[in-house]
N, C-alpha and C positions, 0 to 999 in steps of 0.2 A: 556586767558580765557579757559574755558573747551571746548568750541566750536573749538578754534584754536588748542588746544591740540589734539582733536579728528581728525581733518583734517590731522595734521602731522602723527598721528598714522596710519591712513588709507593709506597715501602716502608712507610709508616705504616699501622698497623692501623686498620681502620674500626670497630673494636669500641667499644661504649659503655663498656667497663670500663677505658679508659686512665686513668692517674692524672692526666692533664692533658687539658684540652679540646683536641681536635684542631686547631681553628682557631687557638688561642693558640700551639700548637707550630708550626703552619705560619707564623704571623706571626713567631715567633722565628727560624725558619730563613731566612725572607725577609729579615729585618733583618741577620742574619749574612752573608747573601749580598751585601747592599749594601755592607758593610764590605769584603769581598773585592773586589768590583767597583771600589770607590773606590781601593783599593790598586793594582789593575791599571791604572786610568786614570792614576794618578800615574806609575807606572813606564813605561807606554806612551807618555805624552806626553814625558817626559824622554828616553827612549831613541829614540823615533821621530823626534823633532826634533833629536836629538844635541845636547841643550842643555848649555851650559856655564854654570855658576853663577859670577857675579862673585865674586872673592875678598873684596870688601868685605862681602858678606852670607853667606858660607859658614858662619861660626860661628853666626850667628843662625838660619840655615836648619837647621843640625844640631840646635840646641836646640829649635826649633819642631817638627821632625820627631820628635825623641825624645819630646816632650811628647804628641804625638798618638799615637805608638806605645804609650806608657805607658797611655793611655786604652783603647786596644784590648786590651792585655794585662789590664787590670783588668776590662773587660767580660767577657773570656774567663774570668777567675777566677770572676766572679759566676755566669756560665752553668754552669760546672762545679760550683758549689755547689748547683744546683737539686736534684740527687739527695738531698743531705742535708736540704734544705728539705722535700721531699716526705716523706722518712722521718720527720721530726719533726712532720708534720701542720701545717706552716706555723706553728710556735710555738716557744717557748723560746729558747735561746741562739743557735740557728742564725739566727733572724730578726734578733736583735740584731747578730750577726756580719755578715750580709748588709746590714743597714742601714748599718753602718760602711763596708762596701765600696762601697755606692752613694754615700755622701757623699764618699768618696775619689775615685770615678770623676767625680763632678760637679766636684770641685776640680781634677782633672787636665784636664778638658775646659775649665774656666775658665782654667787655665794656658796651655793651647793657644791659646785666644782672645787672651790677653795677648801671647803670642809672635808671633801673627799681626800684631798691631798694631805691634809693634816692627819686624818684618822689612819690613812694608809701608812704614814710615817710612824705613827704611834704603834700600830700593829707590828710593823717591821721591827721595831725596837724590842718587842717582847715575843716574837713569833718562835724563837728557838725554845722557849719555855712551854709551848703549847703543842698539843698533838697536831701533826701536819695536816690531817684531814680537816680538823676544826679550822685551822688557819685558811685552808683553801675555801672552805664555805664562808668564812668571815669576809674574805676578799670578794667572793661572789655576792654576798649581801651588800657590800659597799658598792659594787657595780650596779646592782639592781636599784639601790636607793638613788644613785646618780641618774640611772635611766628613768626613774620616776620623774625627776625634775626636767630631764630632757624631753620626755614625752609630754609633760604638761606644757612646755614651751612649744612643742610641735603642734599641739592642738590649735594654737593661735597662728603659727607661721605656716605658710602654704608653699609646698614644693621647694624650689631652690632659693626662695626668698626668705632668708633668715639673717639675723645680725651677723656681720662679718662677711656675708656673701654678697650683699646688696644694700644700698642705702634705702631702697624701697622694700617695705615688708608687705607682701600680699596678705592682707588680713582675711579676706573673705573668699577668695577664689577668683575665677576669671569672669564671672558674670554678676554684675551688680544689678539690684532690682531697680525698677522705675527708669525715668528718663536720664538720671545721672549715671554716668559710666565711671564713677570714681571707685576703683576697687583696690587701690594700693594706698596704704598709709605711709607717708614719708616720715622717716625718723630723722632726728638731728644727725648732722654729718659728723659729730664728734664720736670718738671711739666709745662704744657701748660696753667694752670689756673692763 
């Protein structure tokens, strides 16, 4: 939550000897906080409105939600690998391992997008049978679930460097620790979508 994020931000050392640029770390915390806030928005909307999901779309919604949650879990795995990446000086097998995780995360986010298209089509087919306000909120929930996967992906991607925008994905920010100035992970040139 934002309160936890603020606590972490205040506890960061101001030293010049951090292995990571402080601003990059703050950006990472902020992006993780956005994932948590998005989850809270989904749950709050569903619970606050006491929403009932039509049986016709429950299966598709479960698959869609699962795809987005997998993206969040993968982003979490990548963030937890940062320690190893720092220890290896942004080189070696750890970079290759994280590159594979990043490609997997991108695939999971793409799968989430595909699930969103499917569930929107399913809702569209039955929306005339439902109260209009419920339909509006269902579409809003679908959007938020998609945002969850997008924000999970954004935890890892930095600035304008994201799949489809560049072949280099800036994983860590502008300042690499130590003598190695390797801050961009190069993804395969093949289409990631």
